[in-house]
C-alpha positions in Angstrom: 11.6 3.0 -20.2 9.4 5.9 -21.3 11.6 8.1 -23.5 9.3 10.9 -24.4 5.9 12.2 -23.5 3.6 14.6 -25.3 0.1 15.6 -24.2 -2.3 18.2 -25.5 -5.8 19.2 -24.2 -5.6 16.7 -21.4 -7.5 18.2 -18.6 -5.5 21.1 -16.9 -2.6 20.0 -19.1 -3.1 22.1 -22.3 0.3 21.4 -23.8 3.2 19.4 -22.6 6.2 18.0 -24.6 8.9 16.1 -22.4 11.8 14.4 -24.2 14.9 12.8 -23.3 13.4 11.1 -20.0 15.8 9.2 -18.0 16.0 6.8 -14.9 14.5 9.4 -12.5 12.1 12.2 -13.7 10.7 15.0 -11.7 7.7 17.1 -12.0 7.6 20.2 -9.9 4.9 23.0 -9.4 2.4 24.5 -7.2 -0.7 22.9 -5.8 -3.4 22.5 -8.6 -0.9 22.9 -11.4 -1.6 19.3 -12.8 1.5 17.3 -11.4 -0.8 14.5 -10.2 -2.9 14.6 -13.2 0.1 14.2 -15.3 1.3 11.2 -13.5 -2.2 9.6 -13.8 -2.2 10.3 -17.5 1.1 8.2 -17.8 -0.3 5.6 -15.5 -3.3 5.1 -17.6 -1.2 4.4 -20.7 1.2 2.1 -18.9 -1.5 0.0 -17.5 -3.2 -0.5 -20.7 -0.1 -1.9 -22.2 0.3 -4.1 -19.2 -3.1 -5.6 -19.3 -3.3 -6.0 -23.2 -2.7 -9.6 -24.1 -1.9 -10.6 -20.6 -3.4 -14.0 -19.3 -7.0 -14.4 -20.5 -7.5 -10.8 -21.3 -10.0 -10.7 -24.2 -10.5 -6.9 -24.5 -9.0 -4.8 -27.1 -6.4 -2.1 -26.3 -9.0 0.8 -26.8 -11.4 -1.1 -24.6 -8.8 -1.4 -21.8 -7.7 2.3 -22.3 -11.3 3.6 -21.9 -11.8 1.5 -18.8 -8.6 2.8 -17.4 -9.4 6.3 -18.1 -12.8 6.0 -16.5 -11.7 4.6 -13.3 -8.3 6.5 -13.0 -10.1 9.9 -13.5 -13.5 8.9 -12.5 -15.3 11.0 -15.1 -18.7 9.8 -16.1 -17.8 10.5 -19.9 -14.0 10.3 -20.8 -14.8 13.2 -23.1 -15.0 15.4 -20.0 -11.1 15.0 -19.7 -10.8 17.4 -22.8 -9.5 20.6 -21.6 -12.4 23.0 -20.9 -12.9 25.6 -23.6 -10.7 23.8 -26.2 -12.4 22.8 -29.5 -9.4 20.6 -30.2 -9.4 17.0 -29.3 -7.3 15.3 -26.4 -4.1 13.7 -27.6 -1.6 11.6 -25.7 1.7 10.3 -27.1 3.8 8.2 -25.0 7.1 6.7 -26.4 8.6 3.6 -24.7 12.0 2.6 -25.9 11.4 4.4 -29.2 8.0 2.8 -29.9 4.8 4.9 -29.7 1.4 4.5 -27.9 -0.8 7.2 -29.2 -4.5 8.0 -28.7 -6.9 10.7 -28.9 -10.6 11.7 -28.7 -13.1 14.6 -28.6 -15.3 16.1 -25.9 -18.4 14.1 -26.9 -16.6 10.8 -26.4 -18.4 8.4 -23.7 -16.6 5.3 -23.3 -15.4 4.4 -26.8 -12.0 5.3 -28.1 -11.8 5.3 -31.9 -8.3 6.6 -32.5 -5.5 4.7 -31.0 -2.2 3.6 -32.5 0.0 1.2 -30.7 3.6 0.1 -31.6 4.6 -0.9 -28.1 4.8 -4.6 -27.2 2.7 -5.8 -24.3 4.5 -5.3 -21.1 5.2 -8.3 -18.7 6.3 -5.9 -15.9 4.0 -4.0 -13.5 3.8 -0.3 -12.9 2.7 1.1 -9.9 1.4 4.6 -8.6 2.1 5.6 -5.0 -0.4 8.4 -4.0 0.4 11.1 -1.4 -2.1 9.7 0.8 -1.5 6.4 2.8 -3.2 3.3 1.8 -2.5 0.5 4.3 -5.2 1.7 6.9 -7.6 1.9 4.2 -6.6 -1.3 2.5 -9.9 -3.4 3.1 -12.1 -0.2 2.5 -10.6 0.2 -0.9 -10.9 -3.3 -2.0 -14.6 -3.4 -0.8 -15.4 -0.1 -2.5 -14.2 -1.3 -5.9 -14.6 -5.1 -5.9 -18.0 -5.3 -4.2 -19.6 -1.8 -4.5 -18.1 -0.7 -7.9 -18.4 2.9 -6.6 -16.4 5.9 -7.5 -14.2 7.2 -4.6 -10.9 5.3 -4.8 -9.5 5.6 -8.3 -7.5 2.9 -10.0 -4.1 4.2 -8.6 -5.4 3.2 -5.1 -7.2 0.0 -6.2 -4.3 -1.2 -8.2 -2.1 -0.6 -5.3 -4.4 -2.3 -2.8 -4.5 -5.5 -5.0 -0.7 -5.4 -5.3 -0.3 -5.3 -1.6 -2.4 -8.4 -1.2 0.2 -10.4 -2.8 2.0 -12.5 -0.1 5.8 -11.9 0.1 8.2 -14.8 -0.2 10.7 -14.8 2.4 14.4 -14.9 1.2 13.2 -14.6 -2.3 14.1 -11.1 -3.3 15.5 -10.1 -6.7 19.2 -9.9 -6.0 19.4 -6.3 -7.5 16.8 -5.2 -4.7 18.5 -6.9 -1.7 20.5 -4.0 -0.5 17.7 -1.4 -1.1 15.3 -3.5 0.9 17.8 -3.6 3.9 18.1 0.1 3.6 14.4 0.6 3.5 14.0 -1.5 6.7 16.6 0.5 8.5 14.5 3.7 7.9 11.4 1.8 9.0 13.1 0.6 12.2 11.0 -2.6 12.0 8.7 -4.3 9.4 5.1 -4.3 8.1 3.1 -7.5 8.1 -0.5 -8.3 7.1 -2.4 -10.2 9.5 -4.8 -12.7 7.9 -6.7 -13.2 11.0 -7.9 -9.7 11.5 -7.4 -8.6 7.9 -5.3 -5.7 9.1 -1.7 -4.3 8.7 0.6 -4.5 11.6 4.0 -2.6 12.4 6.4 -4.9 14.0 9.2 -3.6 15.9 11.2 -6.0 18.0 8.6 -7.9 20.1 6.1 -5.1 19.9 3.1 -5.2 17.5 1.3 -1.9 16.6 -1.9 -1.4 14.7 -1.1 0.4 11.5 -3.5 3.1 12.4 -1.1 4.5 15.1 1.9 4.1 13.1 3.6 7.1 11.6 2.5 8.1 8.0 6.0 8.2 6.6 6.7 4.7 7.8 3.6 3.5 5.9 4.7 5.0 2.7 8.2 3.4 2.9 6.8 0.1 4.1 4.4 0.0 0.8 7.7 0.3 -1.3 9.4 -2.4 0.7 6.4 -4.7 0.4 6.1 -4.4 -3.4 9.8 -5.3 -3.8 9.5 -8.2 -1.4 6.4 -9.7 -3.0 7.9 -9.3 -6.5 5.1 -7.2 -7.8 7.9 -4.9 -9.0 10.8 -6.0 -11.0 13.9 -4.4 -12.6 11.7 -3.1 -15.6 8.9 -1.7 -13.6 7.9 2.0 -13.8 7.1 3.7 -10.4 5.2 6.9 -10.1 5.3 8.6 -6.7 3.1 11.6 -5.9 4.7 13.9 -3.3 7.5 11.5 -1.9 8.2 14.0 0.7 4.8 13.6 2.3 4.9 13.0 6.1 8.8 12.4 5.9 11.4 14.1 7.9 14.1 15.8 5.6 16.7 13.1 6.7 14.1 10.3 5.7 13.5 12.0 2.5 17.3 12.1 1.6 17.7 8.5 2.5 14.6 7.3 0.5 15.8 9.3 -2.6 19.2 7.4 -2.2 17.2 4.1 -2.4 15.3 5.4 -5.5 18.5 6.1 -7.1 19.8 2.7 -6.2 16.6 1.2 -7.6 16.9 3.2 -10.8 20.3 2.0 -11.2 19.1 -1.7 -11.0 16.6 -0.8 -13.9 13.4 0.6 -12.5 12.2 4.0 -13.9 10.7 6.6 -11.6 8.5 9.6 -12.0 8.3 11.9 -9.0 5.7 14.7 -8.5 6.8 17.2 -5.8 6.7 20.7 -4.4 9.4 20.2 -1.9 12.7 22.1 -2.1 14.4 19.1 -0.2 13.3 16.6 -2.9 14.7 18.9 -5.6 18.0 19.8 -3.8 18.6 16.0 -3.1 17.8 15.0 -6.7 20.2 17.8 -7.8 23.0 16.1 -5.7 22.3 12.7 -7.0 22.4 13.8 -10.5 25.7 15.6 -9.9 27.4 12.7 -7.9 26.3 10.1 -10.3 26.7 12.4 -13.5 23.1 11.4 -14.3 20.6 13.3 -16.4 17.6 13.8 -14.2 14.9 15.7 -16.4 12.6 18.2 -14.8 9.4 19.3 -16.0 8.7 22.6 -14.1 5.2 24.3 -14.0 5.0 28.1 -13.6 1.7 30.0 -13.3 1.2 32.9 -15.8 -2.1 34.8 -16.1 -4.0 31.9 -14.6 -2.4 29.3 -17.0 0.5 26.8 -16.3 3.4 27.0 -18.5 5.7 23.9 -18.5 9.5 24.2 -18.9 12.0 21.4 -19.3 15.3 21.5 -17.4 17.9 19.0 -16.3 19.2 18.8 -12.7 22.7 17.7 -14.0 22.8 21.3 -15.2 21.8 22.9 -11.9 18.6 24.1 -10.1 15.7 25.0 -12.5 14.1 28.5 -12.3 10.9 27.8 -10.6 8.6 29.6 -8.0 9.2 26.9 -5.5 13.1 27.3 -5.6 12.6 31.1 -5.5 10.4 31.0 -2.4 12.8 28.8 -0.7 15.8 31.1 -1.5 13.7 34.1 -0.5 12.9 32.5 3.0 16.6 31.7 3.5 17.6 35.3 2.7 14.9 36.5 5.1 16.3 34.2 7.8 20.0 35.6 7.2 18.8 39.2 7.4 17.0 38.7 10.7 20.1 36.9 12.1 22.3 39.8 11.1 20.0 42.4 12.6 
């Protein structure tokens, strides 16, 4: 697992220190605070470690990382990722099971990273980033954009996910630890998602009916993606999963059930990083933390004088102070006042 994270002068993230990370970790903040940017920064480091020395990979770790940063953030020069107005270099420090992966570079850097220190063994497991926007209906477009056109538009989080979904599931061959979670996911779906080789499209199958993925609910697509990655064994019990806005397009009851499944998968060994601005997500994770006596670390972004200040909390100790929580409480109080008039 990732046990700690430190970033400085990394785009909108001027200074972050997040220690004591657990099975499930939550980032909350307003739109534009840098939640997605943070998940992508983590993802770039993880995928570098997972590609390094895997198979016939001949590139060095700095070369892989530079390519990952270029395609994940789609900056013409990776030096553009240094926080604007800062004279200091960008620095990233990720600790995995107590071993460090550290790199840094300045604003003038183009595609070559000279400062990298790696004490983490190459990872055999895969990490995945599940974006807020759905991917299944864009699957072939994403692959063509990157594999044939080599064009900016869909970053590495989309491209890697599209390639992972292309792996054919093997029936009856789930990891035992995932069996119940997959059954629970399929209950939420009310059917299954299948890839039709003939048409090159994804299909939602419900009973004897088959529906094009384009007319299928957004929430079903998101849940189906997680189920597919468990079914085709792209994910194993050492994988790290980053989910941007798990609440997107889901009914509150479906959010609750999905987070219960995430908790079960975390108990089986996966580590999760969730970025959200939903009171339902925070409240449900609070209940999971207290029911299971789990530490669920929270990194909470607050706007102050045009800058975002990041604070650490733990849901096992209660709800964090945050503008999202405050606004939810304010609306509830307003509703009560109107009801009593």
